[in-house]
KETORFI-194917 format. One record per residue (C-alpha): residue number from 0; residue in three letters; x, y, z. Coordinates in Angstrom, 3 decimals, padded with zeros to 6 digits. Layout:
<recs>
+-----+------+----------+----------+----------+
: pos : code :        X :        Y :        Z :
+-----+------+----------+----------+----------+
: NUM :  ala :        X :        Y :        Z :
...
+-----+------+----------+----------+----------+
</recs>
This chain:
<recs>
+-----+------+----------+----------+----------+
: pos : code :        X :        Y :        Z :
+-----+------+----------+----------+----------+
:   0 :  ser :  088.541 :  108.181 :  113.763 :
:   1 :  phe :  091.092 :  107.790 :  111.032 :
:   2 :  cys :  093.910 :  110.257 :  111.700 :
:   3 :  met :  095.385 :  111.602 :  108.496 :
:   4 :  asp :  098.740 :  112.245 :  110.153 :
:   5 :  val :  099.439 :  108.505 :  109.984 :
:   6 :  phe :  100.260 :  108.955 :  106.276 :
:   7 :  asp :  103.726 :  109.787 :  104.991 :
:   8 :  ala :  104.250 :  113.573 :  104.759 :
:   9 :  pro :  104.400 :  113.795 :  100.934 :
:  10 :  tyr :  100.900 :  112.251 :  100.716 :
:  11 :  ala :  099.379 :  114.203 :  103.612 :
:  12 :  pro :  101.227 :  117.480 :  104.236 :
:  13 :  gly :  098.163 :  119.234 :  105.666 :
:  14 :  val :  098.235 :  117.738 :  109.157 :
:  15 :  ser :  099.329 :  118.943 :  112.569 :
:  16 :  ala :  102.188 :  116.420 :  112.830 :
:  17 :  pro :  103.569 :  115.341 :  109.414 :
:  18 :  thr :  105.009 :  111.841 :  109.626 :
:  19 :  ile :  108.284 :  110.647 :  108.181 :
:  20 :  met :  108.043 :  106.995 :  107.106 :
:  21 :  gly :  104.276 :  106.948 :  107.609 :
:  22 :  leu :  101.822 :  104.863 :  105.631 :
:  23 :  asp :  101.478 :  105.156 :  101.896 :
:  24 :  pro :  097.871 :  105.627 :  100.670 :
:  25 :  lys :  097.546 :  102.064 :  099.339 :
:  26 :  lys :  098.434 :  100.552 :  102.707 :
:  27 :  gly :  096.106 :  102.972 :  104.508 :
:  28 :  lys :  093.306 :  102.032 :  102.129 :
:  29 :  arg :  093.883 :  098.307 :  102.794 :
:  30 :  ile :  093.763 :  098.903 :  106.549 :
:  31 :  leu :  090.580 :  100.954 :  106.254 :
:  32 :  arg :  088.928 :  098.307 :  104.047 :
:  33 :  ser :  089.930 :  095.617 :  106.526 :
:  34 :  leu :  088.297 :  097.573 :  109.342 :
:  35 :  met :  085.169 :  098.150 :  107.273 :
:  36 :  asn :  084.949 :  094.446 :  106.403 :
:  37 :  thr :  084.493 :  093.599 :  110.089 :
:  38 :  glu :  080.993 :  095.104 :  109.760 :
:  39 :  lys :  081.411 :  096.495 :  113.273 :
:  40 :  val :  082.103 :  100.077 :  112.169 :
:  41 :  val :  079.104 :  102.373 :  112.563 :
:  42 :  cys :  080.784 :  105.743 :  111.962 :
:  43 :  val :  083.992 :  106.995 :  110.356 :
:  44 :  asp :  085.591 :  110.407 :  110.553 :
:  45 :  phe :  088.860 :  111.703 :  109.175 :
:  46 :  ala :  090.785 :  113.806 :  111.684 :
:  47 :  glu :  093.870 :  116.010 :  111.662 :
:  48 :  val :  093.335 :  117.844 :  108.362 :
:  49 :  asn :  094.549 :  121.446 :  108.376 :
:  50 :  pro :  093.804 :  123.263 :  105.094 :
:  51 :  gln :  096.277 :  126.020 :  106.023 :
:  52 :  tyr :  099.198 :  123.597 :  105.560 :
:  53 :  asp :  097.669 :  121.381 :  102.879 :
:  54 :  ile :  099.841 :  121.725 :  099.764 :
:  55 :  asp :  097.653 :  121.450 :  096.644 :
:  56 :  ser :  094.870 :  119.983 :  098.847 :
:  57 :  arg :  096.726 :  116.643 :  098.916 :
:  58 :  thr :  095.489 :  115.702 :  102.384 :
:  59 :  ala :  091.900 :  116.696 :  101.656 :
:  60 :  lys :  091.948 :  114.771 :  098.370 :
:  61 :  leu :  093.336 :  111.691 :  100.108 :
:  62 :  ala :  090.647 :  111.869 :  102.814 :
:  63 :  gly :  088.003 :  112.333 :  100.111 :
:  64 :  cys :  089.301 :  109.343 :  098.176 :
:  65 :  leu :  089.202 :  107.177 :  101.305 :
:  66 :  ala :  085.674 :  108.346 :  102.166 :
:  67 :  tyr :  084.546 :  107.606 :  098.609 :
:  68 :  asp :  086.082 :  104.129 :  098.803 :
:  69 :  ile :  084.154 :  103.435 :  102.017 :
:  70 :  met :  080.857 :  104.529 :  100.457 :
:  71 :  leu :  081.507 :  102.656 :  097.214 :
:  72 :  asn :  082.324 :  099.384 :  098.952 :
:  73 :  lys :  079.552 :  099.753 :  101.533 :
:  74 :  ser :  076.928 :  099.870 :  098.781 :
:  75 :  lys :  078.044 :  096.524 :  097.311 :
+-----+------+----------+----------+----------+
</recs>
């Protein structure tokens, strides 16, 4: 599980516990890629997304971008 509330609040406002001084998306993406490169990951889910609080769907778009990156790099 990749909890979206680890990201800094401006990037992921639609979570149950917005984080001050959380990760920026680039750092989160590097961490996720590093985990995927271990080739030990069999399943990934993105948790803690609440559309009710998601300003302009920022959190959903970030989760979608990360999921796309996983699929794109997995096919290489």
